[in-house]
Structure formats: structure tokens, C-alpha cells
C-alpha positions as CSV (number, residue, x, y, z in Angstrom):
1,M,116.8,75.9,101.7
2,S,115.6,79.1,100.0
3,P,114.2,79.0,96.4
4,R,117.3,80.9,95.2
5,W,119.8,78.2,96.4
6,R,117.5,75.4,95.2
7,V,117.6,76.9,91.7
8,V,121.4,77.4,91.9
9,L,121.9,73.8,93.0
10,V,119.7,72.4,90.3
11,G,121.5,74.6,87.7
12,V,125.0,73.3,88.8
13,V,123.8,69.7,88.7
14,A,122.3,70.2,85.3
15,L,125.6,71.7,84.0
16,L,127.6,68.8,85.3
17,V,125.2,66.2,83.9
18,G,125.0,68.0,80.6
19,Y,128.8,68.1,80.4
20,A,129.4,64.5,81.4
21,L,126.4,62.5,80.0
22,P,127.0,62.8,76.2
23,G,130.6,61.6,76.6
24,L,129.7,58.9,79.0
25,T,126.9,57.7,76.8
26,K,129.1,57.6,73.7
27,S,131.9,55.8,75.6
28,V,129.5,53.1,77.0
29,L,127.8,52.5,73.7
30,G,131.0,52.6,71.8
31,G,132.6,50.1,74.1
32,V,129.6,47.8,73.9
33,W,129.6,48.0,70.1
34,M,133.3,47.3,69.7
35,G,133.0,44.3,71.9
36,A,130.0,43.1,69.9
37,E,131.9,43.7,66.6
38,G,134.9,41.7,67.8
39,F,132.6,38.9,68.8
40,C,131.0,38.9,65.4
41,R,134.4,38.7,63.7
42,S,135.4,35.7,65.7
43,G,134.2,33.4,62.9
44,L,132.1,31.2,65.2
45,P,129.3,29.3,63.4
46,G,126.0,31.1,63.1
47,M,127.4,34.5,64.0
48,S,126.3,35.9,60.6
49,L,122.6,35.2,61.6
50,V,123.0,37.3,64.7
51,C,125.4,40.0,63.7
52,Q,123.7,41.0,60.5
53,P,120.5,42.2,62.2
54,A,122.6,43.8,64.9
55,R,124.5,45.8,62.4
56,E,121.2,47.0,60.9
57,L,119.9,48.0,64.3
58,S,123.1,49.7,65.3
59,T,122.1,52.8,63.3
60,L,119.2,53.2,65.7
61,A,121.2,52.8,68.9
62,F,122.4,56.4,69.3
63,P,119.0,58.1,68.4
64,L,117.1,55.8,70.8
65,T,119.7,56.4,73.5
66,R,119.3,60.1,73.1
67,L,115.6,59.8,73.2
68,A,115.8,57.8,76.4
69,V,118.2,60.4,77.9
70,L,115.8,63.2,76.9
71,V,112.9,61.5,78.6
72,V,114.9,61.0,81.7
73,L,116.0,64.6,81.7
74,V,112.4,65.9,81.2
75,A,111.3,63.8,84.2
76,A,114.2,65.1,86.3
77,I,113.5,68.7,85.4
78,W,109.8,68.2,86.3
79,A,110.8,66.8,89.6
80,T,113.4,69.4,90.4
81,A,111.0,72.2,89.4
82,R,108.4,70.9,91.8
83,W,111.2,70.7,94.5
84,C,112.3,74.3,93.8
85,L,108.7,75.7,93.9
86,R,107.7,73.8,97.0
87,P,108.3,76.8,99.3
88,V,105.9,78.9,97.1
89,R,103.4,76.1,97.1
90,D,103.6,75.9,100.9
91,L,103.0,79.7,101.0
92,A,99.9,79.4,99.0
93,G,98.0,77.4,101.6
94,P,97.9,80.0,104.4
95,I,97.1,82.7,101.9
96,A,94.1,80.8,100.6
97,Q,92.7,80.6,104.1
98,V,92.6,84.4,104.5
99,G,89.2,86.0,104.3
100,P,87.0,88.7,106.0
101,Q,86.8,86.6,109.1
102,N,90.6,86.5,109.7
103,L,92.0,89.7,108.1
104,G,94.4,89.8,111.1
105,H,96.3,86.7,110.0
106,R,99.9,87.3,109.1
107,L,102.6,85.1,107.6
108,C,105.4,86.6,109.7
109,P,108.4,85.3,107.6
110,R,111.9,84.9,108.8
111,G,115.0,85.5,106.7
112,D,115.8,87.9,103.9
113,D,115.5,85.7,100.8
114,E,113.0,86.3,97.9
115,L,110.3,84.2,99.5
116,A,110.6,86.1,102.8
117,R,110.4,89.4,101.0
118,L,107.3,88.2,99.1
119,A,105.7,87.1,102.4
120,R,106.4,90.5,104.0
121,A,104.9,92.3,101.0
122,I,101.8,90.1,101.4
123,D,101.6,91.0,105.1
124,E,101.9,94.7,104.3
125,M,99.2,94.3,101.6
126,M,97.0,92.6,104.2
127,E,97.6,95.5,106.6
128,R,96.3,97.9,103.9
129,I,93.3,95.7,103.1
130,A,92.4,95.3,106.8
131,A,92.6,99.1,107.3
132,G,90.4,99.7,104.2
133,Y,87.9,97.0,105.3
134,E,87.7,98.5,108.8
135,G,87.3,101.9,107.3
136,Q,84.4,100.7,105.2
137,R,82.8,99.0,108.2
138,R,83.1,102.1,110.3
139,F,81.8,104.2,107.4
140,A,78.7,102.0,107.1
141,A,78.1,102.1,110.8
142,N,78.4,105.9,110.9
143,A,76.1,106.3,107.9
144,S,73.5,104.1,109.6
145,H,73.7,106.3,112.7
146,E,73.5,109.5,110.7
147,L,70.4,108.3,108.9
148,R,68.8,106.7,112.0
149,T,68.6,110.0,114.0
150,P,66.7,112.1,111.4
151,L,64.4,109.2,110.5
152,A,63.6,108.8,114.2
153,V,62.9,112.5,114.4
154,Q,60.6,112.3,111.3
155,R,58.7,109.3,112.8
156,T,58.2,111.2,116.1
157,L,56.9,114.3,114.4
158,I,54.5,112.3,112.2
159,E,53.2,110.4,115.3
160,V,52.7,113.6,117.1
161,G,50.7,115.0,114.2
162,M,48.5,111.9,114.0
163,S,47.9,111.6,117.7
164,R,46.1,114.9,118.2
165,A,44.5,117.8,116.4
166,L,47.0,120.6,115.7
167,T,46.4,124.3,115.5
168,G,47.6,126.1,112.4
169,E,50.7,127.4,114.2
170,Q,51.5,123.9,115.5
171,L,51.0,122.4,112.1
172,E,53.2,125.0,110.5
173,L,56.0,124.3,113.0
174,L,55.7,120.5,112.6
175,T,55.8,120.6,108.8
176,G,58.7,123.0,109.0
177,Q,60.6,120.6,111.2
178,L,59.7,117.7,108.9
179,L,61.0,119.7,105.8
180,E,64.2,120.6,107.6
181,T,64.8,116.9,108.6
182,N,64.1,115.8,105.0
183,E,66.5,118.3,103.6
184,R,69.1,117.0,106.0
185,N,68.6,113.5,104.7
186,E,68.9,114.8,101.1
187,R,72.2,116.5,101.9
188,L,73.5,113.3,103.5
189,I,72.6,111.1,100.5
190,E,73.9,113.7,98.1
191,G,77.2,113.8,100.0
192,L,77.4,110.0,100.0
193,L,76.9,109.9,96.2
194,A,79.6,112.6,95.7
195,L,82.0,110.7,97.9
196,S,81.4,107.5,96.0
197,E,81.9,109.2,92.7
198,S,85.1,110.9,93.7
199,D,86.5,107.6,95.1
200,Q,86.2,106.1,91.7
201,G,88.8,108.4,90.3
202,L,88.8,110.6,87.2
203,R,87.1,109.7,84.0
204,S,89.2,112.2,82.0
205,R,91.9,114.8,82.6
206,T,91.7,118.2,80.8
207,A,93.4,121.5,81.5
208,Q,91.3,123.6,83.9
209,R,91.9,127.1,85.2
210,L,91.7,126.7,89.0
211,D,91.5,130.4,89.6
212,Q,88.5,130.7,87.3
213,V,86.8,127.8,89.1
214,V,87.4,129.4,92.5
215,A,86.1,132.8,91.2
216,G,82.9,131.1,89.9
217,V,82.2,129.4,93.2
218,L,82.8,132.6,95.2
219,A,80.4,134.4,92.9
220,A,77.7,131.7,93.3
221,Y,78.1,131.9,97.2
222,Q,78.0,135.6,97.4
223,D,74.5,135.7,98.9
224,R,75.4,133.0,101.5
225,I,78.5,134.9,102.4
226,T,76.6,138.2,102.9
227,E,73.9,136.4,104.9
228,A,76.5,134.9,107.2
229,G,78.0,138.3,107.8
230,V,81.6,137.4,106.8
231,T,84.0,139.0,104.5
232,V,85.9,137.3,101.7
233,Q,89.5,138.1,100.7
234,S,90.6,136.4,97.5
235,H,94.0,136.3,95.9
236,L,93.7,134.4,92.7
237,E,96.7,133.9,90.5
238,P,96.4,132.1,87.1
239,R,96.9,128.4,87.8
240,T,96.1,125.5,85.4
241,V,95.6,122.0,86.7
242,L,94.7,118.7,85.0
243,G,91.4,117.2,86.1
244,E,87.6,117.3,85.9
245,R,85.9,120.7,86.3
246,V,82.9,119.3,88.1
247,L,85.0,117.6,90.8
248,L,87.2,120.7,91.1
249,E,84.1,122.9,91.6
250,R,82.9,120.4,94.2
251,L,86.3,120.6,96.0
252,V,86.2,124.4,96.1
253,T,82.5,124.4,97.1
254,N,83.0,122.1,100.0
255,L,85.9,124.2,101.4
256,V,84.0,127.5,101.0
257,E,80.9,126.0,102.5
258,N,82.9,124.8,105.5
259,A,84.6,128.2,105.8
260,I,81.2,129.9,105.9
261,K,79.5,127.4,108.2
262,Y,82.1,127.3,110.9
263,N,82.8,131.0,110.8
264,R,81.6,133.8,113.2
265,P,79.7,136.9,112.4
266,G,82.1,139.6,111.3
267,G,84.7,137.0,110.5
268,T,86.7,136.6,107.3
269,I,87.4,133.9,104.6
270,T,90.7,134.1,102.8
271,V,90.9,132.2,99.5
272,T,94.2,132.0,97.7
273,V,95.2,130.3,94.4
274,G,98.9,130.1,93.8
275,R,101.7,127.9,92.8
276,S,102.3,126.0,96.0
277,P,99.9,125.3,97.5
278,A,97.5,125.5,94.6
279,L,94.6,126.4,96.8
280,T,94.4,127.7,100.4
281,V,91.2,128.5,102.3
282,V,91.4,130.1,105.7
283,N,88.5,131.0,107.9
284,T,88.1,132.6,111.3
285,G,86.0,130.9,113.9
286,Q,86.2,128.8,117.0
287,V,89.6,127.5,118.1
288,V,90.3,124.1,116.5
289,P,92.4,121.7,118.7
290,A,95.5,120.5,116.8
291,E,94.8,116.9,117.7
292,A,91.3,117.1,116.2
293,V,92.4,118.3,112.8
294,S,93.3,115.0,111.1
295,G,90.0,113.5,112.2
296,L,88.0,116.2,110.4
297,F,88.9,114.5,107.1
298,E,87.1,111.3,108.2
299,P,83.5,110.8,107.1
300,F,80.8,112.1,109.6
301,R,83.5,113.7,111.8
302,R,82.7,117.1,113.2
303,L,83.9,119.2,116.1
304,A,80.3,119.3,117.3
305,R,79.4,115.6,117.7
306,D,75.6,116.2,118.2
307,R,73.9,114.3,115.3
308,T,70.8,116.3,115.7
309,N,72.6,119.6,115.0
310,H,71.6,120.1,111.4
311,S,73.6,123.3,111.0
312,G,76.8,121.3,110.9
313,G,75.9,119.5,107.6
314,A,76.4,115.8,107.0
315,G,80.0,115.7,108.1
316,L,81.2,114.7,104.6
317,G,82.6,118.0,103.3
318,L,86.3,117.5,104.1
319,A,86.1,113.8,103.4
320,I,84.8,114.5,99.9
321,A,87.5,117.2,99.5
322,R,90.2,114.7,100.4
323,S,88.8,112.1,98.0
324,I,88.7,114.6,95.1
325,T,92.2,115.8,95.8
326,Q,93.5,112.3,95.9
327,A,91.8,111.6,92.6
328,H,93.7,114.5,91.1
329,D,97.0,113.1,92.5
330,G,97.2,115.9,95.0
331,L,97.5,116.3,98.8
332,I,95.2,118.1,101.2
333,S,96.2,119.1,104.7
334,A,94.8,121.3,107.4
335,R,96.0,123.0,110.6
336,P,94.5,125.4,113.1
337,A,94.5,129.0,111.8
338,E,96.5,131.6,113.8
339,Y,93.5,133.4,115.3
340,G,91.0,130.6,115.5
341,G,89.3,128.7,112.6
342,L,91.0,126.4,110.2
343,R,93.5,126.6,107.3
344,V,93.2,124.1,104.5
345,D,96.0,123.7,101.9
346,V,95.5,121.8,98.6
347,E,98.6,120.7,96.7
348,L,98.0,119.7,93.1
349,P,100.6,118.6,90.5
350,T,101.8,121.3,88.1
351,T,101.0,121.0,84.4
352,T,103.8,120.6,81.9
């Protein structure tokens, strides 16, 4: 029997008992007292010695009876409450056994009562927890691989330098490679810290001019854009969003960096700030397979899977962009651009 029908049944029984018990108690006690009063009036010898104390105690009969009834009712309510809540208590046992070692455990309820709905909600929650746990495990494994490769390269270069005497040209080449690998590690750690910070959400929300943020980032990257041999086309309409300026700058920076890094000489970058979407960044470049687009937002995911290719960055740019967008209650999406490259759209809530 479901908890709902158990409560209904207990309520009906309580109403019936509450309606009948006072009258029944009064009838029984009244009949007993009338019989006792008639017996006392019979005039038998010694009745006065018995009936006088009985009359004095009669004033306590109804209060004591009510107290006894109250005690019985409290005990009955306690027992019925345990009976009504037993399905919930039975549900607590399997839930208490769930841990990291068996995140795949599910309650799999049957029926459509409140308890079944609660169990299904718990199963759905466990699905989300398991997905998050698996994502964290995969993230840690990928981070370990990302750090292991450049550290192995550094160790090899140091061993080569120690094993033999190097000419000035060889020493310069070796130190240059060491410096490049070290910068790669710094970028990776910086990206991990930025991802962790954005995952924690916003500390405050203030009105920020998104078009001004984008203009500032484009101005700061003008030398990089010129060096890469690409052209920027910007269409910046006034747009105000609520959020943190530092994180918004990081969002725009990551999208612009990706647009430069994965572009081609003579290509273009189109940056648009508007109403909907709030921000669009489109770059030319290699053709991006449609089935690979969603995976680009995962940490350490690149089109080029070579971990020793330092030109591709740490593989955290779009992951950080997604985290920052979600922290601003927004939505980020991407799709292959019309003539190669990638188009990224960022939807942000409008200010009131």
C-alpha cells in the first residue's frame, strides 16, 4: 500500500474513533456510575463506608479516563506514523549504500505514487552525479596526460644536455625548446585555474558593456592579429549584460585566440555583438566536421590530437568559454562556418 493510502486509511480510522470514543466512554462510565449509585441507595448495612469514598473519587473518573484515552491515542498515533512512513524507511536503506564504488545503482521503482516519483527523482539525480563524477575522472586523466608529455620532453632535453658537451648553437636550441615546453606548462596550469574559477560561479553581477569589452580585447590582440596575417571585421552594437568584467574579458579572449590560432594566412575573423546572439565569433580555416563540434567544448579536446603540438594551446579555451557562459546564465553553441572554420554563438540574458 502506498504512503498516500496509508495516511488516508489512518485519517478515516482516526475520524471514526474520534467521533465514537467520547460518547462510548461517557455511556460506559455513566452506566457504571448509575449502577453503583443504585447499589449505594439500596440501604444495605455498611454501604455508607463504601459509597462515600466512591462519591469523592467520582469527580476524578472522567479526567482520569480522558488521560488514559489520550495516552492510548498517542501510542496509536506513534504506531500508525511508523507504519505510514515504513516505505520511506525502506527506501533509505538502499540509498545509504550508494557511494563512489557503485554509482550505477538505481532504485528502479514501479507505480506512480509519491514514493515512486521520489525514487525516480533520486535515480535521475544519480544519473547526473555519475555523469559529473565520470567527467571529473576523465578530466583528471586528461590533465595527467597533458602534463606528462611536456614533462617527459623536459626530462629528455635535460638528460641530453647533461650527457654530452654542447656547442653554443646546440645549447641555444636546447634552452629554447625547454623554455617553450615550460611556457606550455604555464599555459596549461593557467587554463586549469581559470576553468576552476569560472566553475565556481559569479561573485557579483554588475552591468557591463559587452561591446566595450570586445573592443578592448580586439585592441589588445591587434599585434597578434597582424602577425597571423588575418583580417578582423567587427560589428559592435551597444549591449549591456550582467556579470563580472574579468570573466567576460576571458570569454572574449578565448574565442578571439581560438579564431586566430585555427585560422589561415589571409583569412578573416568576424566578431559581432548584438541582441541575439549577444556575441558571435566566426573564423575561416580548416573544415570542421559537424560531428566533432560538440566535443570541442570538452577539456583538452582539439581537432589535432597530437599532445606534443604546442601551437594548439592547452585545449581548454572553449571549455573555459562554456563555463564562463554558464556562470552568466547563458548558452554557448558552435557550428561549422560556411567556408571552413568555426562559428561560435553566445546567448546571454537581456538586462531589465
